[in-house]
C-alpha positions in Angstrom: 144.7 15.0 -108.6 144.9 17.3 -111.6 147.8 15.5 -113.2 146.4 12.1 -113.1 146.1 10.8 -116.6 145.1 7.0 -116.2 142.8 5.5 -113.6 142.4 1.7 -114.0 140.2 0.1 -111.2 139.0 -2.8 -113.3 138.6 -6.5 -112.2 138.0 -5.8 -108.4 135.1 -5.9 -106.1 134.2 -2.3 -105.8 130.5 -1.7 -105.2 128.0 1.1 -104.5 127.8 4.2 -106.7 130.9 5.6 -108.5 132.0 8.8 -107.1 131.0 11.7 -109.5 134.4 13.2 -109.2 135.9 10.2 -111.3 134.2 11.7 -114.5 135.3 15.3 -113.9 139.1 14.9 -113.1 140.9 17.6 -115.0 143.7 15.7 -116.6 142.1 12.2 -116.8 142.5 10.6 -120.3 141.4 6.9 -119.4 138.8 5.8 -117.0 138.5 1.9 -116.7 136.1 0.6 -114.2 135.2 -2.7 -115.9 134.3 -5.8 -114.0 133.3 -4.6 -110.7 129.9 -4.1 -108.9 129.2 -0.4 -109.1 125.7 0.6 -109.0 123.6 3.8 -109.5 123.7 6.2 -112.3 126.7 6.8 -114.6 128.8 9.8 -113.3 128.8 13.0 -115.3 131.7 13.0 -117.7 133.9 15.9 -118.8 132.3 18.3 -116.3 135.5 20.3 -115.9 137.6 19.3 -119.0 137.4 17.4 -122.3 140.4 15.3 -121.7 138.8 11.9 -121.6 139.6 9.6 -124.6 138.6 6.2 -123.2 135.8 5.2 -120.8 135.2 1.5 -120.1 132.4 0.7 -117.6 131.6 -2.8 -118.9 130.4 -5.5 -116.5 129.0 -3.4 -113.6 125.3 -2.7 -112.4 125.1 0.9 -113.7 121.6 1.9 -114.5 119.6 4.9 -115.7 120.5 6.8 -118.9 123.5 7.7 -120.8 124.6 11.1 -119.4 124.4 14.1 -121.9 127.5 15.4 -120.3 129.4 13.2 -122.8 128.9 15.7 -125.4 131.6 17.8 -123.8 134.1 15.0 -124.3 135.2 16.2 -127.7 138.2 13.7 -127.9 136.4 10.6 -126.8 137.5 7.6 -128.7 136.2 4.6 -127.0 132.9 4.3 -125.0 132.1 0.8 -123.6 129.1 0.6 -121.2 128.2 -3.0 -122.1 126.8 -5.5 -119.6 125.0 -3.2 -117.3 121.3 -2.4 -116.7 121.2 1.0 -118.4 117.6 1.7 -119.5 117.6 4.3 -122.3 116.7 4.9 -126.0 119.5 4.9 -128.5 121.9 8.0 -127.8 122.1 9.2 -131.4 123.5 12.5 -130.3 126.8 10.6 -129.6 127.2 10.8 -133.4 128.4 14.4 -133.0 131.6 13.2 -131.3 134.0 13.3 -134.2 136.7 11.0 -132.8 134.4 8.3 -131.5 135.7 5.0 -132.8 134.3 2.3 -130.6 130.7 2.2 -129.3 129.6 -0.7 -127.2 126.1 -0.8 -125.6 125.6 -4.4 -125.6 123.6 -6.4 -122.9 121.6 -3.6 -121.3 118.0 -2.5 -121.5 118.2 -0.1 -124.4 114.9 0.1 -126.4 113.0 1.8 -129.2 114.3 2.5 -132.8 117.6 3.8 -133.9 116.4 7.3 -134.3 117.7 9.5 -137.1 115.8 12.6 -136.2 119.2 14.2 -135.3 121.9 14.1 -138.1 123.3 10.8 -137.8 127.1 11.2 -137.6 129.8 8.7 -136.3 132.2 9.7 -138.9 135.1 7.5 -137.8 133.1 4.8 -135.9 134.6 1.3 -136.5 133.0 -0.9 -133.8 129.3 -0.7 -133.4 127.8 -3.2 -130.9 124.2 -2.9 -129.9 123.6 -6.7 -129.3 121.4 -8.1 -126.6 119.1 -5.2 -126.1 115.4 -4.5 -126.9 116.0 -2.2 -130.0 113.2 -2.4 -132.5 111.8 -0.9 -135.7 113.5 -1.1 -139.1 117.3 -0.5 -139.9 117.4 2.9 -141.5 119.5 3.0 -144.7 121.2 6.3 -143.6 122.6 4.9 -140.5 125.1 2.9 -142.4 125.7 5.6 -145.1 127.5 7.7 -142.5 130.0 5.0 -141.2 132.9 6.4 -143.2 135.3 4.7 -140.9 134.2 1.5 -142.3 134.9 2.4 -145.8 138.3 1.4 -147.3 140.5 4.4 -148.3 143.8 4.6 -150.0 145.4 5.4 -146.6 144.4 2.0 -145.3 145.7 0.0 -148.1 149.3 0.4 -146.9 149.3 -3.2 -145.5 150.6 -2.1 -142.1 148.8 -3.2 -139.0 148.3 -0.4 -136.5 146.8 -0.6 -133.0 144.7 1.9 -131.0 146.9 3.5 -128.4 145.3 6.4 -126.6 147.9 8.9 -125.2 147.2 7.6 -121.6 150.9 7.3 -120.7 152.0 11.0 -121.1 155.1 11.6 -118.8 155.6 7.8 -118.2 157.7 5.9 -120.6 157.2 2.6 -118.8 153.3 2.9 -118.6 151.2 1.6 -121.6 147.5 1.1 -121.6 146.0 -0.9 -124.4 142.4 -0.6 -125.3 140.7 -4.1 -125.1 137.1 -5.1 -125.8 135.0 -8.3 -125.8 133.3 -9.2 -129.1 131.4 -12.1 -130.3 133.5 -13.4 -133.3 132.2 -16.4 -135.2 129.7 -17.2 -132.4 132.4 -17.1 -129.7 132.9 -14.3 -127.3 136.6 -13.3 -127.5 138.5 -10.8 -125.6 140.7 -8.6 -127.8 143.6 -7.4 -125.9 144.4 -5.0 -128.8 142.3 -3.3 -131.4 143.7 -2.9 -134.7 142.7 0.1 -136.9 141.5 -2.2 -139.7 139.0 -3.9 -137.2 135.5 -2.9 -138.2 132.4 -4.6 -136.9 128.7 -4.3 -136.6 126.8 -6.4 -134.2 123.0 -5.8 -133.8 122.2 -9.4 -132.8 119.4 -10.3 -130.3 117.2 -7.4 -130.7 113.8 -6.8 -132.2 114.7 -5.3 -135.5 112.4 -5.9 -138.3 112.1 -4.9 -142.1 114.7 -5.7 -144.7 118.4 -5.7 -144.6 119.6 -2.3 -146.0 121.5 -2.4 -149.2 123.6 0.5 -148.1 125.7 -2.1 -146.2 127.4 -2.7 -149.4 129.3 0.6 -149.1 131.2 -0.6 -146.0 133.7 -2.4 -148.1 136.3 -2.7 -145.1 133.7 -4.4 -142.8 135.3 -7.4 -141.0 132.2 -8.7 -139.1 128.5 -8.4 -139.7 126.2 -10.0 -137.1 122.4 -9.4 -137.5 121.2 -12.7 -136.1 118.3 -13.2 -133.7 116.0 -10.5 -135.1 112.8 -10.3 -137.1 114.3 -9.4 -140.4 112.5 -10.5 -143.6 112.9 -10.3 -147.3 115.8 -11.5 -149.5 119.6 -11.6 -148.6 120.8 -8.8 -150.6 123.1 -9.8 -153.5 124.9 -6.3 -153.0 126.6 -7.9 -149.9 129.1 -9.4 -152.4 130.8 -5.9 -152.4 131.9 -6.6 -148.7 135.1 -8.1 -150.0 136.8 -7.8 -146.7 134.2 -9.4 -144.7 135.2 -12.5 -142.8 132.1 -13.4 -140.6 128.5 -13.0 -141.7 125.7 -14.1 -139.3 122.1 -13.7 -140.5 120.7 -16.7 -138.5 117.3 -16.8 -136.7 115.5 -14.2 -138.8 112.6 -14.6 -141.4 114.6 -14.3 -144.6 113.1 -15.7 -147.7 114.2 -16.3 -151.3 117.4 -17.9 -152.6 121.0 -17.4 -151.4 122.6 -15.1 -154.0 125.2 -16.8 -156.1 127.1 -13.5 -156.0 128.0 -14.1 -152.3 130.6 -16.7 -153.6 132.8 -13.9 -154.6 133.4 -12.9 -150.9 137.0 -14.4 -150.9 137.8 -13.7 -147.3 134.6 -15.1 -145.8 135.5 -17.8 -143.4 132.3 -18.0 -141.2 128.7 -18.0 -142.5 125.5 -18.8 -140.6 122.2 -18.6 -142.5 120.4 -21.1 -140.4 116.9 -20.8 -139.1 115.4 -18.8 -141.8 113.0 -19.5 -144.6 115.5 -19.7 -147.5 114.9 -21.9 -150.5 116.5 -23.3 -153.5 120.1 -24.6 -154.3 123.0 -23.6 -152.2 125.5 -21.7 -154.1 128.9 -23.5 -154.8 132.3 -22.1 -155.2 135.1 -20.4 -153.5 134.7 -20.2 -149.7 131.1 -21.7 -149.9 132.8 -25.0 -150.5 134.0 -24.9 -147.0 130.9 -24.3 -145.0 129.1 -27.2 -143.5 125.6 -28.2 -142.5 125.4 -25.8 -139.6 125.5 -22.8 -141.8 122.1 -23.7 -143.4 120.2 -25.7 -140.7 116.4 -25.0 -140.2 115.9 -24.0 -143.9 113.7 -26.8 -144.8 113.5 -25.8 -148.6 117.3 -25.5 -149.2 118.8 -28.3 -151.2 122.3 -29.3 -152.5 125.6 -29.8 -150.9 126.6 -29.8 -148.1 123.0 -30.8 -147.2 121.9 -34.4 -147.9 118.8 -33.3 -149.6 119.2 -33.3 -153.3 117.6 -30.6 -155.4 114.5 -31.7 -157.4 113.3 -34.2 -154.8 110.9 -33.8 -152.0 111.7 -34.2 -148.5 109.3 -36.8 -146.9 109.9 -35.3 -143.5 108.5 -31.9 -144.8 105.0 -32.8 -145.8 102.5 -30.0 -145.3 100.1 -30.8 -142.4 96.6 -29.3 -142.1 96.9 -26.3 -139.7 95.4 -26.7 -136.3 93.7 -23.4 -136.7 91.8 -24.6 -139.8 90.6 -27.7 -137.8 89.6 -25.6 -134.9 87.7 -23.3 -137.3 85.5 -26.1 -138.6 84.7 -27.1 -135.0 84.2 -23.7 -133.9 81.8 -23.1 -136.8 79.7 -26.1 -135.9 79.5 -25.1 -132.2 79.3 -21.5 -132.9 75.5 -21.4 -132.1 75.8 -23.2 -128.9 76.6 -20.3 -126.6 76.1 -20.5 -122.9 72.9 -18.3 -123.3 71.2 -20.7 -125.6 72.2 -23.7 -123.3 70.6 -22.0 -120.3 67.4 -21.1 -122.1 67.0 -24.6 -123.5 67.6 -26.3 -120.1 65.2 -23.9 -118.4 62.4 -24.6 -121.0 62.9 -28.4 -120.7 62.8 -28.3 -116.9 59.6 -26.3 -117.0 57.8 -28.6 -119.4 59.0 -31.7 -117.5 57.8 -30.2 -114.2 54.3 -29.4 -115.7 54.0 -33.1 -117.2 55.0 -34.7 -113.9 52.6 -32.7 -111.9 49.8 -33.7 -114.3 50.6 -37.4 -114.0 50.2 -37.2 -110.3 47.2 -35.2 -110.3 45.1 -37.1 -113.0 47.0 -40.3 -112.6 46.6 -41.6 -116.2 45.3 -38.7 -118.3 43.8 -40.2 -121.7 46.0 -38.0 -123.7 49.1 -39.1 -122.0 48.2 -42.8 -122.5 47.4 -42.2 -126.2 50.6 -40.4 -126.6 52.7 -43.3 -125.3 50.5 -45.8 -127.2 51.7 -44.0 -130.3 55.3 -44.6 -129.3 54.9 -48.1 -128.2 52.6 -49.9 -130.5 50.2 -52.5 -129.1 52.1 -55.3 -130.9 55.0 -54.8 -128.7 52.7 -55.4 -125.6 50.9 -58.5 -126.7 53.5 -60.9 -125.2 52.9 -59.3 -121.9 49.1 -59.8 -122.1 49.4 -63.5 -123.3 51.6 -64.1 -120.3 49.0 -62.5 -118.0 46.3 -64.8 -119.5 48.4 -67.8 -119.0 48.8 -67.0 -115.4 45.2 -66.7 -114.9 
């Protein structure tokens, strides 16, 4: 089938492994296998040609690693392998694909850091979704420096909305394939039936990233959505994020961010969704512009934030937030007291007492009332305590 350009088997009940020939068909431009039950490893792609421009395998049971044969797909624009069980490290080598615009690796078993040992590319990448994996380490600043496709240029200021339309319908005037993806937008998973060329998103949520938020994010001035929630990020919220003047959704919740919320963020005029909840932020919540529209849910779990929209007023202490003695400290005091009472000392003391008691008991039966024994107990129980008993004996006599 050398003339086949579009193969769409999505939303069916296909199972077992995908035939390897699917990835090596000579004229194939679009391969869509999403929402099936395919298993096994990913087929080798572009084995005989480099015609593939869209590969969508989302929602199957593919496992193994991302095949290196993708390097031969020079014209690849969309790669979506989300919601599988792929177990691999971050495929940084995909950055050499000069046409790649959409990379979705979400909900797999990817792990390790975002390696930058290779020259980090992705020059035209606009959708970058690594959410719900096991990535860790810090977020290297150079990763975002190379996302040139997320930087506004004069060519993108024309005001016209354009959509991604791969040439998957060559020779068929009535066949149209629209690239669609599922993204989490403002805490809701949404199916985007069309992808506009101005839609730029970074979703690194639900991983194990740590360290600080890179300030180089400020250069991505056409970024539309930024989600770094559910990680271990710490440090301040960078005031430089104010330069993301096209950002509509910012989610930094469930991290360990500290310090105050920068007043400069109120200059983000397009921001319609903000979630800073479950961090360690302090101080007065900034007011003005879009910040006047956000409600309590945007700040919940930050016990030291104050001011509207929260009910806690600044300059007053929250009686529900009284420092309590740490359980560890109390346990330390007890452990210090009982530190000498190890099991060895208890056994030794018990054995010694048992030997002494046995010797005394045997002497009592052997000599009946040893003089020293009687004198010892006479010292404990004085004669005055025994007088009433003697008088009682005399009266009986």
